[in-house]
VOBA-1610 file (N, C-alpha, C; in pm, whole numbers, padded with zeros to 5 digits, always signed):
BEGIN
Met-06040+02387+02331Met-05903+02435+02329Met-05809+02334+02393Lys-05857+02277+02506Lys-05777+02177+02577Lys-05754+02056+02489Arg-05859+02018+02411Arg-05848+01901+02324Arg-05745+01925+02214Ile-05744+02049+02161Ile-05647+02084+02056Ile-05505+02077+02110Ala-05487+02124+02233Ala-05354+02122+02296Ala-05305+01979+02313Ile-05395+01889+02354Ile-05359+01748+02373Ile-05319+01685+02240Leu-05399+01716+02135Leu-05367+01663+02003Leu-05231+01713+01954Phe-05205+01842+01981Phe-05079+01903+01938Phe-04962+01839+02011Leu-04983+01813+02142Leu-04878+01749+02222Leu-04851+01607+02173Gly-04958+01536+02138Gly-04943+01401+02086Gly-04867+01400+01955Leu-04895+01501+01870Leu-04826+01512+01742Leu-04677+01537+01763Leu-04643+01620+01862Leu-04503+01648+01891Leu-04431+01523+01940Val-04495+01444+02024Val-04436+01321+02076Val-04410+01223+01962Ala-04510+01208+01874Ala-04495+01116+01760Ala-04382+01160+01669Leu-04373+01292+01645Leu-04267+01344+01560Leu-04131+01322+01623Ser-04121+01338+01755Ser-03994+01317+01825Ser-03949+01173+01814Val-04043+01080+01832Val-04010+00937+01821Val-03960+00905+01682Leu-04026+00964+01580Leu-03986+00939+01442Leu-03846+00992+01415Leu-03816+01111+01466Leu-03684+01171+01445Leu-03575+01092+01516Ile-03606+01044+01638Ile-03509+00964+01713Ile-03480+00835+01639Gly-03588+00773+01586Gly-03571+00648+01511Gly-03484+00668+01389Cys-03507+00780+01318Cys-03426+00807+01199Cys-03282+00831+01238Ser-03261+00901+01352Ser-03125+00927+01398Ser-03053+00799+01432Glu-03123+00708+01502Glu-03063+00580+01539Glu-03026+00499+01416Asp-03118+00502+01314Asp-03090+00429+01190Asp-02966+00484+01123Ser-02955+00619+01123Ser-02840+00680+01057Ser-02711+00642+01127Glu-02714+00641+01264Glu-02595+00605+01339Glu-02560+00460+01315Glu-02661+00375+01304Glu-02637+00233+01285Glu-02579+00206+01147Ile-02631+00276+01046Ile-02583+00255+00910Ile-02441+00307+00894Gly-02417+00431+00934Gly-02284+00487+00923Gly-02235+00490+00780Thr-02105+00469+00763Thr-02045+00470+00630Thr-02010+00328+00589Pro-02000+00303+00458Pro-01963+00168+00412Pro-01828+00126+00468Pro-01809-00001+00496Pro-01683-00048+00554Pro-01569-00046+00452Ser-01448-00034+00502Ser-01329-00044+00417Ser-01283-00189+00415Leu-01253-00239+00298Leu-01208-00378+00287Leu-01073-00397+00355Pro-01053-00510+00421Pro-00920-00542+00472Pro-00820-00551+00358Pro-00691-00544+00386Pro-00591-00552+00279Pro-00607-00680+00198Met-00592-00669+00067Met-00604-00787-00020Met-00504-00895+00020Ala-00386-00854+00068Ala-00281-00950+00103Ala-00317-01032+00227Ser-00421-00991+00299Ser-00459-01067+00419Ser-00524-01200+00383Leu-00572-01211+00259Leu-00634-01336+00212Leu-00562-01377+00084Ser-00434-01410+00100Ser-00351-01439-00015Ser-00272-01568+00009Ala-00245-01640-00100Ala-00166-01762-00093Ala-00020-01736-00123Asp+00019-01611-00134Asp+00156-01575-00169Asp+00248-01593-00048Leu+00344-01683-00061Leu+00443-01706+00045Leu+00584-01665-00001Gly+00592-01561-00082Gly+00721-01504-00113Gly+00800-01572-00222Asn+00733-01647-00309Asn+00802-01709-00424Asn+00919-01797-00384Phe+00904-01871-00277Phe+01008-01965-00235Phe+01022-02073-00343Pro+01145-02100-00389Pro+01161-02195-00500Pro+01128-02339-00461Gln+01073-02411-00554Gln+01048-02554-00533Gln+01176-02632-00558Tyr+01184-02747-00494Tyr+01300-02832-00518Tyr+01275-02916-00643Glu+01368-02907-00737Glu+01359-02985-00860Glu+01488-03066-00876Thr+01474-03194-00898Thr+01590-03280-00912Thr+01648-03270-01053His+01777-03276-01062His+01847-03275-01190His+01949-03387-01191Arg+01973-03443-01307Arg+02070-03551-01320Arg+02208-03503-01271Gly+02269-03583-01188Gly+02400-03550-01136Gly+02397-03475-01004Asp+02276-03431-00961Asp+02266-03363-00832Asp+02302-03456-00717Lys+02379-03405-00624Lys+02409-03478-00501Lys+02311-03428-00395Val+02207-03509-00374Val+02099-03467-00285Val+02150-03435-00146Glu+02248-03515-00098Glu+02298-03494+00038Glu+02365-03358+00053Asn+02406-03298-00059Asn+02469-03166-00053Asn+02367-03053-00062Lys+02238-03087-00072Lys+02132-02988-00082Lys+02025-03010+00025Asp+02055-03093+00125Asp+01948-03131+00216Asp+01898-03016+00303Asn+01979-02913+00325Asn+01930-02796+00401Asn+01818-02727+00324Phe+01847-02701+00196Phe+01744-02638+00111Phe+01624-02730+00091Ile+01649-02859+00070Ile+01539-02953+00044Ile+01443-02958+00162Phe+01498-02962+00284Phe+01412-02965+00403Phe+01327-02839+00411Ala+01389-02722+00388Ala+01315-02596+00393Ala+01211-02589+00282Ala+01252-02626+00160Ala+01161-02619+00045Ala+01043-02714+00060Thr+01067-02829+00121Thr+00958-02924+00143Thr+00852-02866+00236Asn+00898-02798+00341Asn+00803-02740+00437Asn+00728-02622+00378Val+00800-02531+00314Val+00732-02415+00254Val+00644-02461+00139Gly+00692-02560+00062Gly+00614-02612-00050Gly+00482-02674-00005Phe+00485-02744+00108Phe+00360-02801+00160Phe+00258-02691+00186Trp+00304-02582+00248Trp+00211-02474+00279Trp+00169-02398+00154Gln+00261-02383+00060Gln+00223-02316-00063Gln+00113-02393-00136Asn+00126-02525-00142Asn+00024-02607-00206Asn-00108-02604-00128Thr-00099-02610+00005Thr-00219-02607+00089Thr-00297-02477+00070Leu-00226-02366+00068Leu-00292-02237+00054Leu-00343-02214-00089Thr-00265-02255-00186Thr-00308-02239-00325Thr-00438-02313-00350Tyr-00448-02434-00297Tyr-00569-02514-00313Tyr-00684-02456-00229Gly-00655-02425-00103Gly-00761-02378-00013Gly-00812-02239-00046Phe-00723-02154-00103Phe-00759-02015-00131Phe-00799-01993-00275Leu-00796-02094-00358Leu-00814-02078-00502Leu-00933-01989-00536Ile-01050-02023-00485Ile-01171-01946-00517Ile-01187-01824-00426Pro-01174-01839-00293Pro-01190-01720-00207Pro-01093-01608-00238Ala-00966-01643-00268Ala-00865-01540-00293Ala-00891-01466-00424Ala-00969-01524-00513Ala-01008-01454-00636Ala-01136-01373-00614Ala-01228-01428-00535Ala-01357-01362-00514Ala-01347-01241-00423Phe-01261-01247-00322Phe-01252-01137-00225Phe-01197-01008-00288Pro-01085-01011-00359Pro-01034-00885-00417Pro-01130-00822-00518Ala-01212-00903-00584Ala-01305-00849-00684Ala-01406-00754-00621Ala-01428-00767-00490Ala-01523-00678-00422Ala-01474-00534-00420Asp-01344-00516-00439Asp-01288-00381-00436Asp-01338-00295-00552Asp-01389-00360-00655Asp-01439-00288-00772Asp-01590-00262-00766His-01651-00295-00653His-01797-00279-00642His-01832-00209-00511Asp-01941-00135-00514Asp-01985-00058-00398Asp-02068-00143-00302Phe-02068-00103-00176Phe-02154-00164-00076Phe-02287-00091-00070Ala-02394-00165-00046Ala-02526-00108-00021Ala-02576-00162+00112Tyr-02646-00078+00188Tyr-02692-00121+00320Tyr-02828-00190+00309Ser-02838-00309+00370Ser-02964-00383+00375Ser-03030-00360+00510Ser-03143-00289+00509Ser-03212-00260+00635Ser-03268-00386+00698Ser-03309-00482+00614Ser-03368-00606+00669Ser-03261-00693+00736Leu-03142-00697+00676Leu-03034-00778+00734Leu-02949-00699+00832Lys-02960-00565+00826Lys-02876-00476+00906Lys-02728-00503+00880Lys-02697-00522+00753Lys-02560-00546+00710Lys-02535-00471+00580Trp-02408-00439+00558Trp-02367-00390+00428Trp-02342-00509+00338Gln-02375-00496+00210Gln-02350-00607+00120Gln-02309-00557-00019Ser-02220-00633-00079Ser-02175-00605-00215Ser-02195-00732-00297Thr-02266-00719-00408Thr-02298-00835-00492Thr-02234-00816-00629Tyr-02167-00921-00676Tyr-02095-00910-00803Tyr-02066-01050-00856Ser-02006-01057-00973Ser-01967-01185-01033Ser-01816-01189-01048Val-01762-01311-01040Val-01618-01328-01055Val-01591-01459-01128Ser-01490-01461-01213Ser-01456-01580-01289Ser-01328-01641-01233Val-01335-01772-01206Val-01219-01846-01154Val-01204-01972-01238Asn-01090-01984-01304Asn-01066-02101-01390Asn-01181-02124-01489Gln-01225-02015-01550Gln-01329-02017-01653Gln-01467-02055-01597Glu-01483-02056-01467Glu-01614-02078-01406Glu-01659-01948-01341Val-01785-01910-01367Val-01837-01784-01316Val-01912-01808-01185Phe-01876-01730-01083Phe-01942-01739-00953Phe-02013-01607-00923Ser-02128-01619-00860Ser-02197-01501-00806Ser-02152-01486-00661Ala-02105-01369-00627Ala-02051-01347-00492Ala-02131-01240-00419Thr-02148-01261-00289Thr-02208-01162-00202Thr-02119-01148-00080Leu-02060-01032-00064Leu-01975-01004+00053Leu-02056-00918+00149Met-02072-00968+00271Met-02150-00896+00373Met-02059-00848+00484Ala-02094-00733+00541Ala-02015-00674+00649Ala-02108-00615+00754Lys-02073-00637+00879Lys-02154-00583+00989Lys-02061-00529+01096Arg-02084-00405+01137Arg-02001-00346+01241Arg-02041-00403+01377Asn-01940-00440+01455Asn-01962-00493+01589Asn-01864-00424+01683Asp-01909-00313+01744Asp-01823-00228+01827Asp-01706-00178+01744Glu-01583-00223+01777Glu-01465-00174+01707Glu-01416-00268+01598Thr-01498-00364+01560Thr-01458-00458+01456Thr-01565-00467+01347Ile-01524-00524+01234Ile-01616-00553+01125Ile-01623-00704+01108Leu-01743-00760+01105Leu-01762-00902+01080Leu-01790-00922+00932Trp-01722-01019+00870Trp-01731-01041+00726Trp-01786-01179+00695Glu-01862-01186+00586Glu-01913-01314+00534Glu-01909-01309+00382Leu-01847-01410+00321Leu-01842-01418+00176Leu-01920-01540+00130Tyr-02030-01515+00059Tyr-02115-01622+00005Tyr-02091-01633-00146Leu-02084-01756-00194Leu-02063-01778-00337Leu-02166-01875-00391Ser-02206-01852-00516Ser-02302-01939-00583Ser-02249-01973-00722Ser-02282-02092-00769Ser-02250-02135-00905Ser-02375-02195-00965Glu-02420-02138-01075Glu-02548-02179-01134Glu-02550-02330-01163Gly-02654-02394-01109Gly-02671-02536-01129Gly-02585-02623-01041Glu-02497-02560-00959Glu-02406-02637-00873Glu-02438-02617-00724Phe-02434-02494-00680Phe-02465-02465-00538Phe-02505-02318-00527Glu-02569-02283-00416Glu-02619-02148-00399Glu-02589-02097-00259Asp-02535-01977-00253Asp-02508-01906-00127Asp-02431-01993-00028Phe-02320-02049-00075Phe-02234-02124+00014Phe-02143-02028+00090Leu-02143-02036+00222Leu-02059-01950+00305Leu-01916-02003+00300Trp-01831-01937+00219Trp-01696-01988+00195Trp-01594-01926+00290Val-01621-01802+00332Val-01525-01730+00417Val-01600-01649+00522Thr-01552-01654+00646Thr-01596-01560+00748Thr-01472-01490+00802Gly-01491-01375+00861Gly-01375-01303+00912Gly-01412-01192+01007Glu-01311-01136+01068Glu-01329-01023+01157Glu-01204-00936+01148Ser-01223-00805+01137Ser-01110-00714+01128Ser-01137-00591+01213Leu-01030-00530+01263Leu-01045-00405+01335Leu-01088-00296+01237Ile-01155-00194+01291Ile-01206-00086+01207Ile-01094-00023+01124Asp-00974-00010+01183Asp-00863+00054+01111Asp-00786-00044+01023Asn-00834-00169+01015Asn-00772-00272+00931Asn-00625-00297+00967Ser-00593-00286+01095Ser-00456-00313+01139Ser-00434-00460+01169Glu-00540-00535+01192Glu-00528-00679+01215Glu-00665-00745+01200Gly-00662-00877+01187Gly-00787-00949+01171Gly-00768-01098+01158Glu-00875-01165+01120Glu-00874-01311+01111Glu-00971-01354+01002Trp-00934-01461+00932Trp-01022-01524+00834Trp-01039-01671+00868Ile-01157-01725+00841Ile-01182-01868+00850Ile-01228-01913+00711Ile-01159-02012+00657Ile-01189-02062+00523Ile-01259-02198+00535Tyr-01368-02215+00461Tyr-01439-02343+00459Tyr-01394-02422+00336Gly-01408-02555+00345Gly-01355-02642+00241Gly-01416-02623+00104Ser-01541-02653+00090Ser-01612-02644-00038Ser-01758-02678-00011Pro-01847-02655-00108Pro-01987-02695-00089Pro-02001-02845-00060Ala-01910-02925-00114Ala-01915-03070-00088Ala-01856-03106+00048Gln-01771-03018+00101Gln-01708-03040+00231Gln-01720-02912+00313Pro-01841-02882+00361Pro-01869-02753+00424Pro-01822-02743+00569Arg-01694-02763+00589Arg-01638-02753+00724Arg-01519-02656+00723Gln-01487-02604+00840Gln-01374-02513+00852Gln-01244-02589+00825Val-01157-02531+00741Val-01032-02600+00709Val-00908-02516+00736Leu-00917-02384+00724Leu-00800-02299+00743Leu-00835-02173+00822Gln-00742-02132+00906Gln-00755-02006+00978Gln-00637-01916+00940Val-00666-01789+00918Val-00561-01691+00889Val-00569-01581+00994Gln-00461-01561+01067Gln-00451-01448+01159Gln-00348-01353+01100Trp-00385-01228+01081Trp-00296-01134+01014Trp-00289-01002+01087Asp-00177-00934+01066Asp-00162-00798+01116Asp-00080-00718+01017Arg-00098-00589+01020Arg-00032-00499+00926Arg+00068-00413+01001Asp+00193-00411+00954Asp+00293-00329+01021Asp+00284-00185+00973Gln+00375-00101+01022Gln+00367+00042+00993Gln+00387+00072+00846Glu+00452-00018+00772Glu+00474+00003+00630Glu+00369-00068+00545Ser+00262-00110+00612Ser+00147-00173+00546Ser+00177-00312+00493Tyr+00288-00374+00539Tyr+00313-00512+00497Tyr+00235-00606+00589Ile+00183-00714+00531Ile+00101-00808+00607Ile+00184-00924+00657Asn+00180-00948+00788Asn+00238-01068+00849Asn+00122-01161+00883Ser+00138-01289+00851Ser+00025-01381+00866Ser+00066-01510+00936Lys-00032-01569+01003Lys-00017-01704+01057Lys-00130-01788+01000Tyr-00095-01896+00931Tyr-00191-01987+00871Tyr-00195-02115+00953Thr-00315-02160+00988Thr-00330-02279+01070Thr-00434-02372+01009Ile-00402-02500+01002Ile-00499-02600+00958Ile-00594-02628+01072Ile-00724-02611+01049Ile-00825-02635+01153Ile-00927-02737+01104Asp-00880-02825+01018Asp-00964-02930+00960Asp-00953-03056+01046Glu-01061-03090+01115Glu-01057-03205+01205Glu-01040-03337+01132Glu-01060-03337+01002Glu-01041-03458+00925Glu-00901-03469+00864Ser-00818-03368+00887Ser-00682-03368+00834Ser-00587-03434+00933Thr-00491-03510+00882Thr-00389-03571+00968Thr-00292-03465+01021Lys-00295-03345+00962Lys-00207-03236+01006Lys-00285-03124+01073Asn-00399-03157+01130Asn-00480-03058+01201Asn-00399-02994+01314Gly-00399-02862+01318Gly-00322-02789+01419Gly-00188-02740+01370Ser-00142-02790+01256Ser-00015-02744+01199Ser-00030-02598+01155Ser+00083-02524+01156Ser+00076-02383+01122Ser+00207-02334+01063Val+00199-02219+00998Val+00319-02149+00951Val+00296-02000+00970Glu+00395-01934+01028Glu+00395-01789+01039Glu+00486-01735+00930Phe+00439-01634+00858Phe+00512-01582+00743Phe+00511-01429+00745Gly+00628-01370+00719Gly+00635-01225+00715Gly+00773-01177+00676Leu+00794-01046+00686Leu+00923-00986+00653Leu+01024-01016+00762Ser+01144-01057+00722Ser+01249-01087+00818Ser+01309-00958+00875Leu+01342-00961+01004Leu+01409-00848+01068Leu+01558-00850+01040Asp+01608-00963+00991Asp+01749-00976+00955Asp+01769-00923+00813Ser+01859-00828+00797Ser+01878-00763+00667Ser+01934-00856+00560Asp+01987-00972+00600Asp+02040-01067+00503Asp+01930-01149+00437Tyr+01809-01140+00490Tyr+01699-01222+00439Tyr+01576-01137+00413Thr+01491-01187+00328Thr+01367-01116+00294Thr+01250-01160+00381Tyr+01233-01292+00393Tyr+01116-01346+00462Tyr+01158-01447+00570Tyr+01066-01464+00665Tyr+01082-01572+00764Tyr+00961-01663+00758Tyr+00983-01789+00792Tyr+00876-01889+00800Tyr+00897-01967+00929Asn+00804-01956+01021Asn+00808-02037+01143Asn+00706-02148+01130Val+00755-02269+01113Val+00670-02383+01082Val+00650-02470+01206Met+00527-02512+01228Met+00498-02612+01331Met+00418-02723+01265Val+00472-02844+01270Val+00407-02959+01209Val+00349-03049+01318Ile+00220-03073+01309Ile+00153-03171+01395Ile+00096-03276+01302Asp+00150-03396+01312Asp+00114-03501+01215Asp+00073-03627+01290Ser-00054-03662+01281Ser-00104-03781+01352Ser-00049-03909+01293Glu+00008-03900+01173Glu+00062-04019+01109Glu+00214-04011+01091Gly+00275-03908+01147Gly+00419-03891+01129Gly+00482-03819+01247Glu+00586-03741+01219Glu+00664-03675+01322Glu+00616-03532+01346Asn+00613-03492+01472Asn+00583-03354+01507Asn+00715-03278+01522Tyr+00723-03159+01467Tyr+00845-03080+01482Tyr+00818-02933+01452Lys+00915-02850+01490Lys+00913-02708+01457Lys+01036-02676+01373Ala+01025-02578+01286Ala+01138-02536+01204Ala+01128-02386+01179Ser+01243-02320+01180Ser+01251-02178+01146Ser+01332-02164+01018Ile+01277-02091+00922Ile+01339-02078+00789Ile+01352-01929+00756Leu+01469-01894+00702Leu+01493-01758+00654Leu+01531-01766+00506Tyr+01481-01671+00428Tyr+01498-01681+00283Tyr+01522-01544+00221Asn+01624-01537+00134Asn+01653-01414+00059Asn+01592-01428-00079Gln+01491-01349-00109Gln+01418-01362-00234Gln+01505-01326-00355Asn+01601-01237-00338Asn+01683-01193-00449Asn+01790-01295-00488Ser+01857-01352-00389Ser+01966-01447-00417Ser+01923-01592-00412Thr+01806-01619-00352Thr+01750-01752-00321Thr+01834-01827-00220Glu+01925-01759-00150Glu+01997-01819-00039Glu+01906-01824+00084Gly+01943-01907+00179Gly+01861-01916+00298Gly+01924-01998+00407Ser+01848-02015+00514Ser+01893-02095+00627Ser+01774-02156+00698Val+01801-02264+00771Val+01694-02336+00839Val+01748-02397+00967Lys+01662-02405+01068Lys+01699-02476+01191Lys+01579-02550+01244Ser+01606-02662+01312Ser+01500-02741+01375Ser+01567-02832+01478Glu+01542-02806+01605Glu+01604-02887+01710Glu+01559-03033+01701Thr+01433-03054+01665Thr+01383-03191+01656Thr+01452-03268+01543Val+01467-03205+01429Val+01523-03272+01312Val+01675-03281+01318Tyr+01742-03172+01358Tyr+01888-03168+01354Tyr+01954-03197+01490Gly+01878-03188+01596Gly+01934-03219+01728Gly+02003-03104+01795Asp+02002-02986+01737Asp+02060-02867+01801Asp+01985-02744+01752Ser+02024-02627+01802Ser+01953-02503+01769Ser+02028-02418+01667Asp+02125-02477+01597Asp+02202-02403+01498Asp+02128-02394+01364Phe+02151-02283+01296Phe+02101-02270+01159Phe+02192-02344+01063Arg+02134-02401+00959Arg+02206-02460+00848Arg+02171-02382+00722Cys+02271-02353+00640Cys+02251-02259+00530Cys+02267-02325+00393Trp+02217-02257+00289Trp+02240-02296+00151Trp+02269-02171+00069Asp+02339-02192-00044Asp+02379-02079-00128Asp+02283-02062-00245Ala+02322-01978-00342Ala+02234-01948-00455Ala+02211-02069-00543Ala+02301-02167-00536Ala+02283-02293-00612Ala+02208-02395-00529His+02167-02356-00408His+02093-02440-00315His+02178-02551-00256Asp+02312-02535-00263Asp+02404-02630-00203Asp+02427-02592-00056Asn+02451-02693+00027Asn+02484-02667+00167Asn+02612-02585+00177Val+02610-02484+00265Val+02729-02404+00293Val+02733-02373+00441Glu+02854-02337+00487Glu+02866-02292+00625Glu+02798-02157+00641Cys+02725-02140+00747Cys+02659-02012+00772Cys+02764-01909+00811Val+02757-01792+00748Val+02850-01684+00780Val+02830-01637+00922Lys+02703-01636+00964Lys+02671-01598+01101Lys+02550-01675+01146Gln+02535-01688+01276Gln+02418-01753+01333Gln+02315-01648+01371Val+02196-01663+01319Val+02088-01569+01349Val+02027-01605+01482Ser+02000-01506+01563Ser+01942-01534+01696Ser+01794-01569+01680
//
């Protein structure tokens, strides 16, 4: 009888351990993660117009706009090139479900995406770390490269803010861009883009982009240029997307803290008011 009692007790202990293990696994797995906002990994800088020369244009009468357009244009080109593949691969994950990998202890979504007529196999992985989600985006191209880690990131559980790190390419597997983003109460994304490429002459340069608090403008751009082969400076740019009017200031370039404005024709004009 005593032996039966011992066996029964042992069975209860084993069952308890099994139940605890299952409970821990369930807590660890939880629910699939919610993707950060698509706009957090976007090259969209508000459709700022490019400067195009026309016969008869007096360049000196457009230099306010030209200076602003040159700075925004540099960042637009940098992001368009750097985000070309990641910005297409990341949103595609929204159409596919996550499955939990017990061996990796991560959620993963596997799918295919086409970019410029080239098909990539993508694997987006997510792992909860306290109050944040850690992200990894791996891409493969048949016969070219396999499981290249193109993007890493971290976001708060509620997707109110986060960060992305973009790698160059399979041929240049180094960190090149950092994106720090946050979401305001109206779900608009404000972002800061920074070059973190140690081989770039503009390493450390950045632009902050978001909705302007001034009702006369749509967007703001706070630019910081660090150039090992040129001039370092800061510039603040305000832009009205509807009228294409705007203003710009840079103490380093202009020698004072005043804004300089342009009109809908991109000609220099006196600023109606000075923005603080």
